[in-house]
mmCIF file of the N, C-alpha and C atoms, coordinates in Angstrom:
data_MODEL
# 
_entry.id   MODEL 
# 
loop_
_atom_site.group_PDB 
_atom_site.id 
_atom_site.type_symbol 
_atom_site.label_atom_id 
_atom_site.label_alt_id 
_atom_site.label_comp_id 
_atom_site.label_asym_id 
_atom_site.label_entity_id 
_atom_site.label_seq_id 
_atom_site.pdbx_PDB_ins_code 
_atom_site.Cartn_x 
_atom_site.Cartn_y 
_atom_site.Cartn_z 
_atom_site.occupancy 
_atom_site.B_iso_or_equiv 
_atom_site.pdbx_formal_charge 
_atom_site.auth_seq_id 
_atom_site.auth_comp_id 
_atom_site.auth_asym_id 
_atom_site.auth_atom_id 
_atom_site.pdbx_PDB_model_num 
ATOM 1   N N  . MET A 1 1  ? -14.041 -7.572 10.678  1.00 0.00 ? 1  MET A N  1 
ATOM 2   C CA . MET A 1 1  ? -14.374 -8.038 9.669   1.00 0.00 ? 1  MET A CA 1 
ATOM 3   C C  . MET A 1 1  ? -12.851 -6.823 8.979   1.00 0.00 ? 1  MET A C  1 
ATOM 4   N N  . PRO A 1 2  ? -11.709 -7.280 7.512   1.00 0.00 ? 2  PRO A N  1 
ATOM 5   C CA . PRO A 1 2  ? -11.540 -6.752 7.549   1.00 0.00 ? 2  PRO A CA 1 
ATOM 6   C C  . PRO A 1 2  ? -11.526 -5.507 6.351   1.00 0.00 ? 2  PRO A C  1 
ATOM 7   N N  . LYS A 1 3  ? -10.773 -4.382 6.671   1.00 0.00 ? 3  LYS A N  1 
ATOM 8   C CA . LYS A 1 3  ? -10.812 -3.604 5.491   1.00 0.00 ? 3  LYS A CA 1 
ATOM 9   C C  . LYS A 1 3  ? -11.354 -3.495 4.118   1.00 0.00 ? 3  LYS A C  1 
ATOM 10  N N  . VAL A 1 4  ? -11.344 -3.327 3.069   1.00 0.00 ? 4  VAL A N  1 
ATOM 11  C CA . VAL A 1 4  ? -11.151 -3.616 2.011   1.00 0.00 ? 4  VAL A CA 1 
ATOM 12  C C  . VAL A 1 4  ? -10.719 -2.172 1.454   1.00 0.00 ? 4  VAL A C  1 
ATOM 13  N N  . LYS A 1 5  ? -9.262  -2.315 0.836   1.00 0.00 ? 5  LYS A N  1 
ATOM 14  C CA . LYS A 1 5  ? -9.076  -1.068 -0.522  1.00 0.00 ? 5  LYS A CA 1 
ATOM 15  C C  . LYS A 1 5  ? -9.361  -0.949 -1.002  1.00 0.00 ? 5  LYS A C  1 
ATOM 16  N N  . GLU A 1 6  ? -9.609  0.555  -1.372  1.00 0.00 ? 6  GLU A N  1 
ATOM 17  C CA . GLU A 1 6  ? -10.549 1.094  -2.674  1.00 0.00 ? 6  GLU A CA 1 
ATOM 18  C C  . GLU A 1 6  ? -9.274  1.227  -3.907  1.00 0.00 ? 6  GLU A C  1 
ATOM 19  N N  . LYS A 1 7  ? -9.698  0.794  -4.767  1.00 0.00 ? 7  LYS A N  1 
ATOM 20  C CA . LYS A 1 7  ? -8.778  1.376  -5.719  1.00 0.00 ? 7  LYS A CA 1 
ATOM 21  C C  . LYS A 1 7  ? -8.369  2.121  -6.757  1.00 0.00 ? 7  LYS A C  1 
ATOM 22  N N  . ARG A 1 8  ? -6.491  2.876  -6.740  1.00 0.00 ? 8  ARG A N  1 
ATOM 23  C CA . ARG A 1 8  ? -7.694  4.114  -6.559  1.00 0.00 ? 8  ARG A CA 1 
ATOM 24  C C  . ARG A 1 8  ? -7.421  4.799  -8.539  1.00 0.00 ? 8  ARG A C  1 
ATOM 25  N N  . GLU A 1 9  ? -7.589  5.661  -7.758  1.00 0.00 ? 9  GLU A N  1 
ATOM 26  C CA . GLU A 1 9  ? -8.074  6.052  -9.969  1.00 0.00 ? 9  GLU A CA 1 
ATOM 27  C C  . GLU A 1 9  ? -7.061  7.124  -10.791 1.00 0.00 ? 9  GLU A C  1 
ATOM 28  N N  . ARG A 1 10 ? -7.011  6.041  -12.123 1.00 0.00 ? 10 ARG A N  1 
ATOM 29  C CA . ARG A 1 10 ? -6.068  6.972  -12.557 1.00 0.00 ? 10 ARG A CA 1 
ATOM 30  C C  . ARG A 1 10 ? -6.170  8.667  -12.202 1.00 0.00 ? 10 ARG A C  1 
ATOM 31  N N  . LYS A 1 11 ? -4.760  9.405  -12.671 1.00 0.00 ? 11 LYS A N  1 
ATOM 32  C CA . LYS A 1 11 ? -4.957  10.367 -12.531 1.00 0.00 ? 11 LYS A CA 1 
ATOM 33  C C  . LYS A 1 11 ? -3.923  11.047 -13.600 1.00 0.00 ? 11 LYS A C  1 
ATOM 34  N N  . CYS A 1 12 ? -3.231  10.284 -14.499 1.00 0.00 ? 12 CYS A N  1 
ATOM 35  C CA . CYS A 1 12 ? -3.371  10.934 -15.645 1.00 0.00 ? 12 CYS A CA 1 
ATOM 36  C C  . CYS A 1 12 ? -3.334  10.674 -16.669 1.00 0.00 ? 12 CYS A C  1 
ATOM 37  N N  . LYS A 1 13 ? -3.711  10.460 -18.050 1.00 0.00 ? 13 LYS A N  1 
ATOM 38  C CA . LYS A 1 13 ? -3.431  10.643 -19.086 1.00 0.00 ? 13 LYS A CA 1 
ATOM 39  C C  . LYS A 1 13 ? -2.802  9.335  -19.832 1.00 0.00 ? 13 LYS A C  1 
ATOM 40  N N  . SER A 1 14 ? -3.160  8.485  -20.438 1.00 0.00 ? 14 SER A N  1 
ATOM 41  C CA . SER A 1 14 ? -2.082  7.200  -20.888 1.00 0.00 ? 14 SER A CA 1 
ATOM 42  C C  . SER A 1 14 ? -0.782  8.334  -22.495 1.00 0.00 ? 14 SER A C  1 
ATOM 43  N N  . GLU A 1 15 ? -1.810  8.823  -22.535 1.00 0.00 ? 15 GLU A N  1 
ATOM 44  C CA . GLU A 1 15 ? -0.986  9.521  -23.838 1.00 0.00 ? 15 GLU A CA 1 
ATOM 45  C C  . GLU A 1 15 ? 0.035   10.676 -23.385 1.00 0.00 ? 15 GLU A C  1 
ATOM 46  N N  . ASP A 1 16 ? -0.550  11.621 -22.267 1.00 0.00 ? 16 ASP A N  1 
ATOM 47  C CA . ASP A 1 16 ? 0.348   12.010 -21.361 1.00 0.00 ? 16 ASP A CA 1 
ATOM 48  C C  . ASP A 1 16 ? 1.882   10.963 -20.673 1.00 0.00 ? 16 ASP A C  1 
ATOM 49  N N  . MET A 1 17 ? 1.310   10.340 -20.155 1.00 0.00 ? 17 MET A N  1 
ATOM 50  C CA . MET A 1 17 ? 2.447   9.156  -19.658 1.00 0.00 ? 17 MET A CA 1 
ATOM 51  C C  . MET A 1 17 ? 3.781   8.597  -20.624 1.00 0.00 ? 17 MET A C  1 
ATOM 52  N N  . VAL A 1 18 ? 2.916   8.486  -22.040 1.00 0.00 ? 18 VAL A N  1 
ATOM 53  C CA . VAL A 1 18 ? 4.053   7.952  -23.702 1.00 0.00 ? 18 VAL A CA 1 
ATOM 54  C C  . VAL A 1 18 ? 4.975   9.148  -23.486 1.00 0.00 ? 18 VAL A C  1 
ATOM 55  N N  . ASN A 1 19 ? 3.889   10.076 -23.801 1.00 0.00 ? 19 ASN A N  1 
ATOM 56  C CA . ASN A 1 19 ? 4.520   11.659 -24.337 1.00 0.00 ? 19 ASN A CA 1 
ATOM 57  C C  . ASN A 1 19 ? 6.202   12.145 -23.346 1.00 0.00 ? 19 ASN A C  1 
ATOM 58  N N  . ALA A 1 20 ? 5.795   11.534 -21.371 1.00 0.00 ? 20 ALA A N  1 
ATOM 59  C CA . ALA A 1 20 ? 6.206   11.695 -20.800 1.00 0.00 ? 20 ALA A CA 1 
ATOM 60  C C  . ALA A 1 20 ? 8.410   11.118 -20.538 1.00 0.00 ? 20 ALA A C  1 
ATOM 61  N N  . ILE A 1 21 ? 7.674   9.813  -20.845 1.00 0.00 ? 21 ILE A N  1 
ATOM 62  C CA . ILE A 1 21 ? 8.513   8.246  -21.274 1.00 0.00 ? 21 ILE A CA 1 
ATOM 63  C C  . ILE A 1 21 ? 9.484   9.119  -22.691 1.00 0.00 ? 21 ILE A C  1 
ATOM 64  N N  . VAL A 1 22 ? 9.001   9.014  -23.833 1.00 0.00 ? 22 VAL A N  1 
ATOM 65  C CA . VAL A 1 22 ? 9.331   9.964  -24.623 1.00 0.00 ? 22 VAL A CA 1 
ATOM 66  C C  . VAL A 1 22 ? 10.492  11.100 -24.153 1.00 0.00 ? 22 VAL A C  1 
ATOM 67  N N  . ALA A 1 23 ? 9.819   11.761 -23.835 1.00 0.00 ? 23 ALA A N  1 
ATOM 68  C CA . ALA A 1 23 ? 10.511  12.747 -23.341 1.00 0.00 ? 23 ALA A CA 1 
ATOM 69  C C  . ALA A 1 23 ? 11.968  12.593 -22.737 1.00 0.00 ? 23 ALA A C  1 
ATOM 70  N N  . VAL A 1 24 ? 11.377  11.870 -21.420 1.00 0.00 ? 24 VAL A N  1 
ATOM 71  C CA . VAL A 1 24 ? 12.830  11.335 -20.644 1.00 0.00 ? 24 VAL A CA 1 
ATOM 72  C C  . VAL A 1 24 ? 13.956  10.842 -20.988 1.00 0.00 ? 24 VAL A C  1 
ATOM 73  N N  . ARG A 1 25 ? 13.475  10.034 -21.801 1.00 0.00 ? 25 ARG A N  1 
ATOM 74  C CA . ARG A 1 25 ? 14.269  9.012  -22.588 1.00 0.00 ? 25 ARG A CA 1 
ATOM 75  C C  . ARG A 1 25 ? 14.679  9.550  -23.794 1.00 0.00 ? 25 ARG A C  1 
ATOM 76  N N  . GLU A 1 26 ? 14.613  10.798 -24.515 1.00 0.00 ? 26 GLU A N  1 
ATOM 77  C CA . GLU A 1 26 ? 15.678  11.030 -25.716 1.00 0.00 ? 26 GLU A CA 1 
ATOM 78  C C  . GLU A 1 26 ? 16.450  12.353 -24.897 1.00 0.00 ? 26 GLU A C  1 
ATOM 79  N N  . LYS A 1 27 ? 16.434  12.941 -23.580 1.00 0.00 ? 27 LYS A N  1 
ATOM 80  C CA . LYS A 1 27 ? 17.215  13.514 -22.137 1.00 0.00 ? 27 LYS A CA 1 
ATOM 81  C C  . LYS A 1 27 ? 16.110  14.846 -22.408 1.00 0.00 ? 27 LYS A C  1 
ATOM 82  N N  . LYS A 1 28 ? 15.384  15.597 -23.044 1.00 0.00 ? 28 LYS A N  1 
ATOM 83  C CA . LYS A 1 28 ? 14.418  16.599 -23.666 1.00 0.00 ? 28 LYS A CA 1 
ATOM 84  C C  . LYS A 1 28 ? 14.234  16.885 -22.033 1.00 0.00 ? 28 LYS A C  1 
ATOM 85  N N  . LYS A 1 29 ? 14.249  15.803 -21.196 1.00 0.00 ? 29 LYS A N  1 
ATOM 86  C CA . LYS A 1 29 ? 13.057  16.456 -19.450 1.00 0.00 ? 29 LYS A CA 1 
ATOM 87  C C  . LYS A 1 29 ? 13.743  15.848 -18.266 1.00 0.00 ? 29 LYS A C  1 
ATOM 88  N N  . GLY A 1 30 ? 14.338  15.828 -17.459 1.00 0.00 ? 30 GLY A N  1 
ATOM 89  C CA . GLY A 1 30 ? 14.525  15.240 -16.590 1.00 0.00 ? 30 GLY A CA 1 
ATOM 90  C C  . GLY A 1 30 ? 12.975  14.582 -15.796 1.00 0.00 ? 30 GLY A C  1 
ATOM 91  N N  . TYR A 1 31 ? 13.272  13.734 -14.622 1.00 0.00 ? 31 TYR A N  1 
ATOM 92  C CA . TYR A 1 31 ? 12.270  12.954 -14.548 1.00 0.00 ? 31 TYR A CA 1 
ATOM 93  C C  . TYR A 1 31 ? 11.000  13.848 -13.880 1.00 0.00 ? 31 TYR A C  1 
ATOM 94  N N  . LEU A 1 32 ? 11.364  14.693 -13.151 1.00 0.00 ? 32 LEU A N  1 
ATOM 95  C CA . LEU A 1 32 ? 10.881  15.852 -12.534 1.00 0.00 ? 32 LEU A CA 1 
ATOM 96  C C  . LEU A 1 32 ? 9.929   16.687 -13.514 1.00 0.00 ? 32 LEU A C  1 
ATOM 97  N N  . ALA A 1 33 ? 10.750  17.691 -14.170 1.00 0.00 ? 33 ALA A N  1 
ATOM 98  C CA . ALA A 1 33 ? 10.574  18.495 -15.050 1.00 0.00 ? 33 ALA A CA 1 
ATOM 99  C C  . ALA A 1 33 ? 8.806   17.814 -15.981 1.00 0.00 ? 33 ALA A C  1 
ATOM 100 N N  . ALA A 1 34 ? 9.412   16.150 -16.262 1.00 0.00 ? 34 ALA A N  1 
ATOM 101 C CA . ALA A 1 34 ? 8.803   15.884 -16.959 1.00 0.00 ? 34 ALA A CA 1 
ATOM 102 C C  . ALA A 1 34 ? 7.054   15.092 -16.815 1.00 0.00 ? 34 ALA A C  1 
ATOM 103 N N  . SER A 1 35 ? 6.847   15.066 -15.198 1.00 0.00 ? 35 SER A N  1 
ATOM 104 C CA . SER A 1 35 ? 6.847   14.890 -14.627 1.00 0.00 ? 35 SER A CA 1 
ATOM 105 C C  . SER A 1 35 ? 5.224   16.107 -14.099 1.00 0.00 ? 35 SER A C  1 
ATOM 106 N N  . LYS A 1 36 ? 6.252   17.131 -14.257 1.00 0.00 ? 36 LYS A N  1 
ATOM 107 C CA . LYS A 1 36 ? 4.949   18.256 -13.506 1.00 0.00 ? 36 LYS A CA 1 
ATOM 108 C C  . LYS A 1 36 ? 4.584   19.088 -15.263 1.00 0.00 ? 36 LYS A C  1 
ATOM 109 N N  . ARG A 1 37 ? 6.020   18.655 -15.579 1.00 0.00 ? 37 ARG A N  1 
ATOM 110 C CA . ARG A 1 37 ? 4.535   19.689 -17.867 1.00 0.00 ? 37 ARG A CA 1 
ATOM 111 C C  . ARG A 1 37 ? 3.610   18.704 -18.058 1.00 0.00 ? 37 ARG A C  1 
ATOM 112 N N  . PHE A 1 38 ? 3.646   17.473 -18.340 1.00 0.00 ? 38 PHE A N  1 
ATOM 113 C CA . PHE A 1 38 ? 2.796   16.363 -18.894 1.00 0.00 ? 38 PHE A CA 1 
ATOM 114 C C  . PHE A 1 38 ? 1.902   15.106 -17.183 1.00 0.00 ? 38 PHE A C  1 
ATOM 115 N N  . ASN A 1 39 ? 1.993   16.211 -16.008 1.00 0.00 ? 39 ASN A N  1 
ATOM 116 C CA . ASN A 1 39 ? 0.896   15.789 -15.374 1.00 0.00 ? 39 ASN A CA 1 
ATOM 117 C C  . ASN A 1 39 ? 0.718   14.496 -14.821 1.00 0.00 ? 39 ASN A C  1 
ATOM 118 N N  . VAL A 1 40 ? 1.817   14.065 -14.721 1.00 0.00 ? 40 VAL A N  1 
ATOM 119 C CA . VAL A 1 40 ? 2.279   12.391 -14.371 1.00 0.00 ? 40 VAL A CA 1 
ATOM 120 C C  . VAL A 1 40 ? 3.211   11.866 -13.163 1.00 0.00 ? 40 VAL A C  1 
ATOM 121 N N  . PRO A 1 41 ? 2.923   11.096 -12.308 1.00 0.00 ? 41 PRO A N  1 
ATOM 122 C CA . PRO A 1 41 ? 3.304   10.734 -11.517 1.00 0.00 ? 41 PRO A CA 1 
ATOM 123 C C  . PRO A 1 41 ? 4.464   10.297 -11.061 1.00 0.00 ? 41 PRO A C  1 
ATOM 124 N N  . ARG A 1 42 ? 5.415   11.403 -10.740 1.00 0.00 ? 42 ARG A N  1 
ATOM 125 C CA . ARG A 1 42 ? 7.379   10.559 -11.093 1.00 0.00 ? 42 ARG A CA 1 
ATOM 126 C C  . ARG A 1 42 ? 7.788   9.307  -10.881 1.00 0.00 ? 42 ARG A C  1 
ATOM 127 N N  . SER A 1 43 ? 7.038   9.169  -9.591  1.00 0.00 ? 43 SER A N  1 
ATOM 128 C CA . SER A 1 43 ? 7.024   7.605  -9.560  1.00 0.00 ? 43 SER A CA 1 
ATOM 129 C C  . SER A 1 43 ? 6.920   6.432  -10.561 1.00 0.00 ? 43 SER A C  1 
ATOM 130 N N  . THR A 1 44 ? 5.563   6.360  -10.736 1.00 0.00 ? 44 THR A N  1 
ATOM 131 C CA . THR A 1 44 ? 5.886   5.534  -11.896 1.00 0.00 ? 44 THR A CA 1 
ATOM 132 C C  . THR A 1 44 ? 6.378   6.008  -13.703 1.00 0.00 ? 44 THR A C  1 
ATOM 133 N N  . LEU A 1 45 ? 6.844   6.806  -13.653 1.00 0.00 ? 45 LEU A N  1 
ATOM 134 C CA . LEU A 1 45 ? 7.281   7.197  -14.461 1.00 0.00 ? 45 LEU A CA 1 
ATOM 135 C C  . LEU A 1 45 ? 8.473   6.658  -14.504 1.00 0.00 ? 45 LEU A C  1 
ATOM 136 N N  . PHE A 1 46 ? 9.393   7.038  -13.376 1.00 0.00 ? 46 PHE A N  1 
ATOM 137 C CA . PHE A 1 46 ? 10.528  6.690  -13.340 1.00 0.00 ? 46 PHE A CA 1 
ATOM 138 C C  . PHE A 1 46 ? 10.688  4.912  -13.548 1.00 0.00 ? 46 PHE A C  1 
ATOM 139 N N  . ASP A 1 47 ? 9.806   3.788  -12.914 1.00 0.00 ? 47 ASP A N  1 
ATOM 140 C CA . ASP A 1 47 ? 9.586   3.017  -13.488 1.00 0.00 ? 47 ASP A CA 1 
ATOM 141 C C  . ASP A 1 47 ? 9.308   2.419  -14.735 1.00 0.00 ? 47 ASP A C  1 
ATOM 142 N N  . TYR A 1 48 ? 8.464   3.861  -15.588 1.00 0.00 ? 48 TYR A N  1 
ATOM 143 C CA . TYR A 1 48 ? 7.952   3.137  -17.172 1.00 0.00 ? 48 TYR A CA 1 
ATOM 144 C C  . TYR A 1 48 ? 9.494   3.500  -17.721 1.00 0.00 ? 48 TYR A C  1 
ATOM 145 N N  . VAL A 1 49 ? 10.340  4.507  -17.752 1.00 0.00 ? 49 VAL A N  1 
ATOM 146 C CA . VAL A 1 49 ? 11.810  4.425  -18.517 1.00 0.00 ? 49 VAL A CA 1 
ATOM 147 C C  . VAL A 1 49 ? 12.260  3.889  -17.975 1.00 0.00 ? 49 VAL A C  1 
ATOM 148 N N  . ARG A 1 50 ? 12.514  3.141  -16.747 1.00 0.00 ? 50 ARG A N  1 
ATOM 149 C CA . ARG A 1 50 ? 13.340  1.878  -16.457 1.00 0.00 ? 50 ARG A CA 1 
ATOM 150 C C  . ARG A 1 50 ? 13.005  0.877  -17.041 1.00 0.00 ? 50 ARG A C  1 
ATOM 151 N N  . SER A 1 51 ? 11.896  0.599  -17.694 1.00 0.00 ? 51 SER A N  1 
ATOM 152 C CA . SER A 1 51 ? 11.833  -0.891 -18.962 1.00 0.00 ? 51 SER A CA 1 
ATOM 153 C C  . SER A 1 51 ? 12.167  -0.883 -19.975 1.00 0.00 ? 51 SER A C  1 
ATOM 154 N N  . LYS A 1 52 ? 12.043  -1.230 -19.872 1.00 0.00 ? 52 LYS A N  1 
ATOM 155 C CA . LYS A 1 52 ? 12.934  -1.951 -21.703 1.00 0.00 ? 52 LYS A CA 1 
ATOM 156 C C  . LYS A 1 52 ? 12.630  -2.012 -23.061 1.00 0.00 ? 52 LYS A C  1 
ATOM 157 N N  . SER A 1 53 ? 10.868  -2.472 -22.863 1.00 0.00 ? 53 SER A N  1 
ATOM 158 C CA . SER A 1 53 ? 10.152  -2.597 -23.400 1.00 0.00 ? 53 SER A CA 1 
ATOM 159 C C  . SER A 1 53 ? 9.808   -0.384 -24.561 1.00 0.00 ? 53 SER A C  1 
ATOM 160 N N  . GLU A 1 54 ? 9.161   -0.283 -25.445 1.00 0.00 ? 54 GLU A N  1 
ATOM 161 C CA . GLU A 1 54 ? 9.046   -0.136 -26.021 1.00 0.00 ? 54 GLU A CA 1 
ATOM 162 C C  . GLU A 1 54 ? 7.715   1.355  -25.144 1.00 0.00 ? 54 GLU A C  1 
ATOM 163 N N  . PRO A 1 55 ? 7.710   2.264  -25.316 1.00 0.00 ? 55 PRO A N  1 
ATOM 164 C CA . PRO A 1 55 ? 6.718   3.280  -24.838 1.00 0.00 ? 55 PRO A CA 1 
ATOM 165 C C  . PRO A 1 55 ? 5.305   3.420  -24.646 1.00 0.00 ? 55 PRO A C  1 
ATOM 166 N N  . THR A 1 56 ? 4.665   2.641  -25.523 1.00 0.00 ? 56 THR A N  1 
ATOM 167 C CA . THR A 1 56 ? 2.836   2.483  -26.263 1.00 0.00 ? 56 THR A CA 1 
ATOM 168 C C  . THR A 1 56 ? 2.999   1.144  -25.521 1.00 0.00 ? 56 THR A C  1 
ATOM 169 N N  . LYS A 1 57 ? 3.959   0.341  -25.590 1.00 0.00 ? 57 LYS A N  1 
ATOM 170 C CA . LYS A 1 57 ? 3.040   -0.761 -24.869 1.00 0.00 ? 57 LYS A CA 1 
ATOM 171 C C  . LYS A 1 57 ? 3.860   -1.026 -23.844 1.00 0.00 ? 57 LYS A C  1 
ATOM 172 N N  . ALA A 1 58 ? 4.594   -0.439 -23.678 1.00 0.00 ? 58 ALA A N  1 
ATOM 173 C CA . ALA A 1 58 ? 4.960   -0.126 -21.503 1.00 0.00 ? 58 ALA A CA 1 
ATOM 174 C C  . ALA A 1 58 ? 3.357   0.566  -21.068 1.00 0.00 ? 58 ALA A C  1 
ATOM 175 N N  . VAL A 1 59 ? 2.705   1.158  -21.928 1.00 0.00 ? 59 VAL A N  1 
ATOM 176 C CA . VAL A 1 59 ? 1.532   1.589  -21.047 1.00 0.00 ? 59 VAL A CA 1 
ATOM 177 C C  . VAL A 1 59 ? -0.304  1.416  -21.655 1.00 0.00 ? 59 VAL A C  1 
ATOM 178 N N  . LYS A 1 60 ? -0.189  0.343  -22.773 1.00 0.00 ? 60 LYS A N  1 
ATOM 179 C CA . LYS A 1 60 ? -0.854  -0.922 -23.464 1.00 0.00 ? 60 LYS A CA 1 
ATOM 180 C C  . LYS A 1 60 ? -1.542  -0.880 -22.919 1.00 0.00 ? 60 LYS A C  1 
ATOM 181 N N  . SER A 1 61 ? -0.987  -1.160 -21.250 1.00 0.00 ? 61 SER A N  1 
ATOM 182 C CA . SER A 1 61 ? -2.175  -2.979 -21.038 1.00 0.00 ? 61 SER A CA 1 
ATOM 183 C C  . SER A 1 61 ? -3.462  -2.269 -20.053 1.00 0.00 ? 61 SER A C  1 
ATOM 184 N N  . ASN A 1 62 ? -3.169  -0.655 -20.574 1.00 0.00 ? 62 ASN A N  1 
ATOM 185 C CA . ASN A 1 62 ? -4.272  0.378  -19.756 1.00 0.00 ? 62 ASN A CA 1 
ATOM 186 C C  . ASN A 1 62 ? -4.948  1.205  -20.909 1.00 0.00 ? 62 ASN A C  1 
ATOM 187 N N  . LEU A 1 63 ? -5.008  0.755  -22.345 1.00 0.00 ? 63 LEU A N  1 
ATOM 188 C CA . LEU A 1 63 ? -5.173  1.728  -23.081 1.00 0.00 ? 63 LEU A CA 1 
ATOM 189 C C  . LEU A 1 63 ? -6.458  0.316  -23.881 1.00 0.00 ? 63 LEU A C  1 
ATOM 190 N N  . ASP A 1 64 ? -7.200  1.253  -24.414 1.00 0.00 ? 64 ASP A N  1 
ATOM 191 C CA . ASP A 1 64 ? -8.147  0.221  -25.321 1.00 0.00 ? 64 ASP A CA 1 
ATOM 192 C C  . ASP A 1 64 ? -7.281  0.269  -27.228 1.00 0.00 ? 64 ASP A C  1 
ATOM 193 N N  . GLU A 1 65 ? -7.395  -0.782 -27.673 1.00 0.00 ? 65 GLU A N  1 
ATOM 194 C CA . GLU A 1 65 ? -7.112  -1.098 -28.973 1.00 0.00 ? 65 GLU A CA 1 
ATOM 195 C C  . GLU A 1 65 ? -6.958  0.480  -29.980 1.00 0.00 ? 65 GLU A C  1 
ATOM 196 N N  . ASN A 1 66 ? -8.070  1.206  -29.434 1.00 0.00 ? 66 ASN A N  1 
ATOM 197 C CA . ASN A 1 66 ? -8.543  1.965  -30.470 1.00 0.00 ? 66 ASN A CA 1 
ATOM 198 C C  . ASN A 1 66 ? -7.099  3.478  -30.512 1.00 0.00 ? 66 ASN A C  1 
ATOM 199 N N  . GLN A 1 67 ? -7.128  3.765  -28.759 1.00 0.00 ? 67 GLN A N  1 
ATOM 200 C CA . GLN A 1 67 ? -5.797  4.416  -28.870 1.00 0.00 ? 67 GLN A CA 1 
ATOM 201 C C  . GLN A 1 67 ? -4.442  4.577  -28.907 1.00 0.00 ? 67 GLN A C  1 
ATOM 202 N N  . TYR A 1 68 ? -4.435  2.522  -28.738 1.00 0.00 ? 68 TYR A N  1 
ATOM 203 C CA . TYR A 1 68 ? -3.212  2.375  -28.867 1.00 0.00 ? 68 TYR A CA 1 
ATOM 204 C C  . TYR A 1 68 ? -2.780  2.127  -30.228 1.00 0.00 ? 68 TYR A C  1 
ATOM 205 N N  . SER A 1 69 ? -3.897  2.123  -31.103 1.00 0.00 ? 69 SER A N  1 
ATOM 206 C CA . SER A 1 69 ? -3.413  1.831  -32.625 1.00 0.00 ? 69 SER A CA 1 
ATOM 207 C C  . SER A 1 69 ? -2.718  3.440  -32.697 1.00 0.00 ? 69 SER A C  1 
ATOM 208 N N  . GLN A 1 70 ? -3.915  4.638  -32.447 1.00 0.00 ? 70 GLN A N  1 
ATOM 209 C CA . GLN A 1 70 ? -3.700  5.572  -32.369 1.00 0.00 ? 70 GLN A CA 1 
ATOM 210 C C  . GLN A 1 70 ? -2.214  6.586  -31.885 1.00 0.00 ? 70 GLN A C  1 
ATOM 211 N N  . LEU A 1 71 ? -1.851  5.689  -30.841 1.00 0.00 ? 71 LEU A N  1 
ATOM 212 C CA . LEU A 1 71 ? -0.575  6.464  -30.325 1.00 0.00 ? 71 LEU A CA 1 
ATOM 213 C C  . LEU A 1 71 ? 0.506   5.767  -31.376 1.00 0.00 ? 71 LEU A C  1 
ATOM 214 N N  . HIS A 1 72 ? 0.545   4.867  -31.354 1.00 0.00 ? 72 HIS A N  1 
ATOM 215 C CA . HIS A 1 72 ? 1.850   4.145  -32.341 1.00 0.00 ? 72 HIS A CA 1 
ATOM 216 C C  . HIS A 1 72 ? 1.365   4.644  -33.498 1.00 0.00 ? 72 HIS A C  1 
ATOM 217 N N  . LEU A 1 73 ? 0.263   4.846  -34.538 1.00 0.00 ? 73 LEU A N  1 
ATOM 218 C CA . LEU A 1 73 ? 0.934   5.250  -35.266 1.00 0.00 ? 73 LEU A CA 1 
ATOM 219 C C  . LEU A 1 73 ? 1.339   6.944  -35.317 1.00 0.00 ? 73 LEU A C  1 
ATOM 220 N N  . LYS A 1 74 ? 1.150   7.965  -33.677 1.00 0.00 ? 74 LYS A N  1 
ATOM 221 C CA . LYS A 1 74 ? 1.523   9.397  -33.638 1.00 0.00 ? 74 LYS A CA 1 
ATOM 222 C C  . LYS A 1 74 ? 3.023   9.407  -33.535 1.00 0.00 ? 74 LYS A C  1 
ATOM 223 N N  . ARG A 1 75 ? 3.563   8.624  -32.928 1.00 0.00 ? 75 ARG A N  1 
ATOM 224 C CA . ARG A 1 75 ? 5.149   7.912  -32.843 1.00 0.00 ? 75 ARG A CA 1 
ATOM 225 C C  . ARG A 1 75 ? 5.933   7.491  -33.653 1.00 0.00 ? 75 ARG A C  1 
ATOM 226 N N  . SER A 1 76 ? 4.803   6.576  -34.926 1.00 0.00 ? 76 SER A N  1 
ATOM 227 C CA . SER A 1 76 ? 6.144   6.649  -35.827 1.00 0.00 ? 76 SER A CA 1 
ATOM 228 C C  . SER A 1 76 ? 6.601   6.786  -36.485 1.00 0.00 ? 76 SER A C  1 
# 
């Protein structure tokens, strides 16, 4: 019988990921420095920064509506 893989738990908060994406895109920090500062996975940060979408939209799928609206208001 094949083994079933368990999903990993998220290790970072979505708000931290958004802040890290913004820091890298504004060239305030590099990938490694931002991943350490905001405690987010570097490879995931790299993928999100390379996407063309707005930081909150890139992470939106992992947020509920209330969290998304709060983050969107903070960035505006």
